[in-house]
C-alpha positions as CSV (number, residue, x, y, z in Angstrom):
1,M,0.0,0.0,0.0
2,I,1.1,3.5,-0.8
3,K,1.5,5.5,2.4
4,E,1.5,9.3,2.8
5,R,4.9,11.0,2.6
6,A,5.2,14.6,3.8
7,L,6.9,16.9,1.4
8,K,8.5,20.2,2.2
9,P,8.7,22.3,-1.0
10,A,10.5,25.6,-1.6
11,P,8.9,28.8,-0.5
12,G,6.7,30.0,-3.3
13,L,6.9,33.7,-2.5
14,V,10.7,33.8,-3.0
15,V,10.4,31.9,-6.2
16,L,7.6,34.1,-7.5
17,L,9.7,37.3,-6.8
18,G,12.7,35.7,-8.5
19,A,10.6,34.7,-11.5
20,L,9.1,38.2,-11.9
21,V,12.6,39.8,-11.8
22,L,13.8,37.3,-14.3
23,L,10.8,37.9,-16.5
24,G,11.3,41.7,-16.4
25,L,15.0,41.4,-17.2
26,S,14.4,39.0,-20.0
27,I,11.8,41.3,-21.6
28,W,14.1,44.3,-21.3
29,W,17.0,42.4,-22.8
30,F,14.8,41.1,-25.6
31,A,13.7,44.6,-26.5
32,K,17.3,45.9,-26.3
33,S,18.7,43.0,-28.4
34,A,16.0,43.4,-31.0
35,Q,16.8,47.1,-31.4
36,T,20.6,46.4,-31.7
37,N,20.0,43.4,-33.9
38,Q,21.7,40.9,-31.6
39,P,20.4,37.3,-32.3
40,T,22.2,35.8,-29.4
41,G,20.7,38.3,-27.0
42,V,17.3,37.7,-28.4
43,G,17.7,33.9,-28.0
44,L,18.9,34.2,-24.4
45,S,16.1,36.5,-23.5
46,L,13.6,34.1,-24.9
47,V,15.2,31.3,-22.7
48,G,14.9,33.6,-19.7
49,I,11.2,34.3,-20.5
50,V,10.5,30.5,-20.8
51,A,12.4,29.8,-17.5
52,A,10.4,32.5,-15.7
53,A,7.2,31.0,-17.1
54,L,8.2,27.5,-15.8
55,L,9.0,28.9,-12.4
56,I,5.6,30.6,-12.2
57,A,3.9,27.4,-13.4
58,G,5.5,25.5,-10.5
59,I,4.0,27.8,-7.8
60,F,0.9,26.6,-6.0
61,A,-1.1,27.5,-3.0
62,V,-2.3,25.2,-0.1
63,Y,-5.3,26.4,1.9
64,P,-6.0,25.5,5.5
65,N,-7.5,22.0,6.0
66,E,-6.4,21.2,2.5
67,S,-3.6,19.2,1.0
68,K,-1.9,18.8,-2.4
69,V,-0.7,15.4,-3.6
70,L,2.1,15.6,-6.1
71,T,2.9,13.1,-8.8
72,L,5.6,13.2,-11.4
73,F,5.2,11.1,-14.5
74,G,3.0,8.6,-12.7
75,R,5.2,8.4,-9.6
76,Y,4.0,9.6,-6.2
77,V,6.3,12.4,-4.9
78,G,4.7,13.5,-1.7
79,T,1.9,15.4,0.0
80,V,2.0,19.1,1.1
81,K,-0.3,19.8,4.0
82,E,1.1,23.0,5.4
83,A,-0.9,26.0,4.3
84,G,0.9,28.7,2.2
85,L,2.4,29.5,-1.1
86,W,4.9,26.8,-2.4
87,F,7.0,25.9,-5.4
88,A,7.5,22.4,-6.8
89,N,8.6,20.9,-10.1
90,P,6.4,22.6,-12.7
91,F,5.9,19.2,-14.4
92,T,4.4,17.6,-11.3
93,I,0.6,17.1,-11.2
94,K,-0.9,18.6,-8.1
95,K,-4.1,17.0,-6.9
96,K,-6.2,18.7,-4.2
97,I,-7.7,16.7,-1.4
98,S,-9.7,18.2,1.4
99,V,-8.8,17.0,4.9
100,R,-11.8,18.8,6.5
101,I,-14.2,16.9,8.7
102,R,-17.2,15.7,6.7
103,N,-20.5,13.9,7.5
104,F,-22.5,11.5,5.4
105,E,-26.1,10.4,6.1
106,T,-27.3,7.2,4.6
107,G,-30.7,6.9,3.1
108,K,-33.5,5.0,4.9
109,L,-32.4,1.4,4.3
110,K,-35.0,-1.4,4.5
111,V,-33.5,-4.5,6.0
112,N,-34.5,-7.5,8.1
113,D,-33.3,-7.6,11.8
114,N,-32.1,-10.7,13.5
115,S,-35.7,-11.9,14.0
116,S,-36.4,-11.4,10.3
117,N,-38.7,-8.4,11.0
118,P,-38.5,-5.8,8.2
119,I,-37.2,-2.5,9.6
120,E,-36.1,0.9,8.3
121,I,-32.7,2.2,9.5
122,G,-30.4,5.1,8.7
123,A,-27.1,6.4,10.1
124,V,-24.9,9.5,10.2
125,V,-21.1,8.9,9.7
126,V,-18.6,11.7,10.5
127,W,-15.3,11.1,8.8
128,Q,-12.0,12.7,7.7
129,V,-9.2,11.9,5.3
130,V,-6.0,11.2,7.3
131,D,-3.8,9.6,4.6
132,T,-4.1,11.4,1.3
133,A,-1.9,8.9,-0.6
134,E,-4.2,5.9,0.4
135,A,-7.3,8.0,-0.3
136,L,-6.1,8.9,-3.8
137,F,-4.3,5.7,-4.9
138,E,-5.8,2.8,-3.0
139,V,-9.5,3.3,-4.0
140,D,-11.0,4.6,-7.2
141,D,-13.3,7.3,-5.6
142,Y,-12.8,7.6,-1.8
143,D,-15.9,9.8,-1.4
144,N,-18.2,7.2,-3.0
145,F,-16.3,4.4,-1.2
146,V,-17.2,6.0,2.1
147,K,-20.9,6.1,1.2
148,I,-21.1,2.5,-0.1
149,Q,-19.1,0.9,2.7
150,S,-21.0,2.8,5.4
151,E,-24.3,1.5,4.1
152,A,-22.9,-2.0,3.8
153,A,-21.7,-1.9,7.4
154,L,-25.1,-0.6,8.6
155,R,-26.9,-3.4,6.8
156,V,-24.7,-6.0,8.5
157,L,-25.2,-4.4,11.9
158,A,-29.0,-4.3,11.5
159,Q,-29.1,-7.9,10.6
160,S,-27.1,-8.9,13.7
161,Y,-29.5,-7.6,16.3
162,V,-33.2,-7.5,17.0
163,Y,-35.2,-4.3,16.9
164,D,-36.7,-4.8,20.4
165,A,-35.3,-7.0,23.1
166,H,-37.7,-9.8,24.2
167,E,-35.3,-11.4,26.7
168,E,-33.6,-9.8,29.7
169,G,-30.0,-8.9,28.9
170,Q,-30.5,-9.1,25.1
171,I,-28.9,-6.3,23.1
172,S,-31.4,-4.5,20.7
173,L,-31.2,-1.8,18.2
174,S,-33.7,0.4,20.0
175,G,-32.7,-0.3,23.6
176,N,-28.9,-0.1,23.3
177,A,-28.2,2.9,21.2
178,V,-24.8,3.7,22.7
179,D,-23.4,0.1,22.3
180,I,-24.9,-0.1,18.8
181,S,-23.3,3.2,17.8
182,H,-19.9,2.0,19.0
183,Q,-20.1,-1.2,17.1
184,L,-21.3,0.6,13.9
185,M,-18.3,3.0,14.2
186,G,-15.9,0.1,14.6
187,Q,-17.3,-1.8,11.6
188,V,-17.3,1.3,9.4
189,Q,-13.7,2.2,10.4
190,E,-12.6,-1.4,9.6
191,R,-14.0,-1.1,6.1
192,L,-12.6,2.5,5.5
193,A,-9.1,2.0,6.9
194,K,-7.7,1.0,3.5
195,A,-8.9,4.2,2.0
196,G,-7.0,6.5,4.4
197,V,-10.2,7.6,6.2
198,Q,-10.7,7.9,9.9
199,V,-14.3,7.6,11.3
200,L,-14.9,10.2,14.1
201,E,-18.5,9.3,14.9
202,A,-21.2,7.0,13.7
203,R,-24.7,6.8,15.1
204,I,-28.2,5.7,14.2
205,S,-30.3,8.6,12.9
206,H,-33.5,6.7,11.9
207,L,-35.0,3.5,13.3
208,A,-38.5,2.2,12.7
209,Y,-40.4,-0.9,11.8
210,A,-41.3,-1.2,8.1
211,A,-44.8,0.1,7.2
212,E,-46.3,-3.3,6.5
213,I,-45.7,-4.5,10.1
214,A,-45.6,-1.2,12.0
215,H,-49.2,-1.4,13.2
216,A,-48.9,-5.0,14.4
217,M,-45.6,-4.2,16.2
218,L,-47.2,-1.1,17.8
219,Q,-50.0,-3.3,19.2
220,R,-47.5,-5.7,20.5
221,Q,-45.6,-3.0,22.3
222,Q,-48.8,-1.6,23.7
223,A,-49.8,-5.1,24.9
224,S,-46.4,-5.5,26.6
225,A,-46.7,-2.1,28.3
226,I,-50.2,-2.9,29.5
227,I,-49.1,-6.3,30.9
228,A,-46.2,-4.7,32.7
229,A,-48.4,-2.0,34.2
230,R,-51.0,-4.6,35.3
231,Q,-48.3,-6.6,36.9
232,K,-47.2,-3.6,39.0
233,I,-50.8,-2.8,39.9
234,V,-51.5,-6.3,41.1
235,E,-48.2,-6.5,43.1
236,G,-49.1,-3.2,44.8
237,A,-52.7,-4.3,45.5
238,V,-51.7,-7.6,47.0
239,G,-49.3,-5.8,49.3
240,M,-52.0,-3.3,50.4
241,V,-54.5,-6.1,51.1
242,E,-51.9,-8.0,53.1
243,N,-51.2,-4.9,55.2
244,A,-54.9,-4.2,55.7
245,L,-55.7,-7.7,57.0
246,E,-52.6,-7.6,59.2
247,M,-53.6,-4.3,60.8
248,L,-57.2,-5.5,61.4
249,S,-55.9,-8.6,63.1
250,R,-53.2,-6.8,65.1
251,R,-55.6,-4.1,66.4
252,D,-58.3,-6.6,67.1
253,I,-60.9,-4.6,65.2
254,V,-62.8,-7.5,63.7
255,H,-62.4,-11.3,63.6
256,L,-62.8,-12.8,60.2
257,D,-63.1,-16.5,59.4
258,D,-61.6,-17.9,56.2
259,E,-64.7,-17.3,54.1
260,R,-65.1,-13.7,55.2
261,R,-61.4,-13.1,54.8
262,A,-61.6,-14.4,51.2
263,A,-64.6,-12.2,50.5
264,M,-62.7,-9.1,51.8
265,V,-59.6,-10.0,49.8
266,S,-61.7,-10.3,46.6
267,N,-63.5,-7.0,47.2
268,L,-60.3,-5.1,48.0
269,L,-58.5,-6.5,44.9
270,V,-61.5,-5.5,42.7
271,V,-61.4,-2.0,44.1
272,L,-57.6,-1.5,43.9
273,C,-57.2,-3.1,40.4
274,S,-60.2,-1.7,38.7
275,E,-59.7,0.9,35.9
276,R,-62.9,2.7,36.9
277,G,-64.1,4.2,40.1
278,T,-66.0,1.7,42.3
279,Q,-69.6,2.1,43.2
280,P,-70.3,1.1,46.9
281,I,-73.1,-1.3,47.6
282,V,-74.8,-1.3,51.0
283,N,-75.3,-4.8,52.2
284,T,-78.2,-4.9,54.7
285,G,-77.9,-8.6,55.3
286,T,-75.0,-10.8,56.2
287,L,-72.5,-12.8,54.2
288,Y,-74.7,-15.9,54.6
289,T,-78.2,-14.5,54.0
């Protein structure tokens, strides 16, 4: 693999001033030689003009958070990352590559999760070129390479986990966002390392069930929530009934046999677990009549 090699070129401002001086002298000498009819002077002045033009052609600028990759006759020469005005061989090809931080958002991909449920998922990847030689020479188009490999990694990740965890301790796409983001970042970085790209952040930006099963899954989630809420209500009601019976017995307020105790428990549980307000009924008789 071709690795980045830092290049320190000559200061471009000094070369530019020298080229302008040479160009001015050559033009003056050309005019003077032409007036005095000196072919040698005319020829040398033309050489000076061409040399000045070559010097100016070799001057290039590098802007902040930008780099220039230099190649000479197909051979990689080096990379200039320091901002400023520089001079290099005028025959070198100078390819500009941005090293700014960029972000890429995938589209809404439709994939099946680990339970074969169709889901929609999208992600945001923040990346930066750190090796310009690899980015330019190891892949055909590093920008497009980032997009394709990011989507491929996201698909693999979505197929490895379930949307919702149905077992305790199970990792899910919706319930473990931090862990999933770390794994996505690792998988994308592994795929993009060969392109000289560093992944700074990767996170899920969109996650939902596919339209064809969204309603059914919503009912399932609602049923799970209702069951969990009912379980809490029943647990609390049983505790309150137990405390009530214990206080009645301890304070010797009333003595209940097993049948009356069962009836009180039933009534209290109905009152405590009912979704609607209870309507009291006055019993003028007894439990047995």
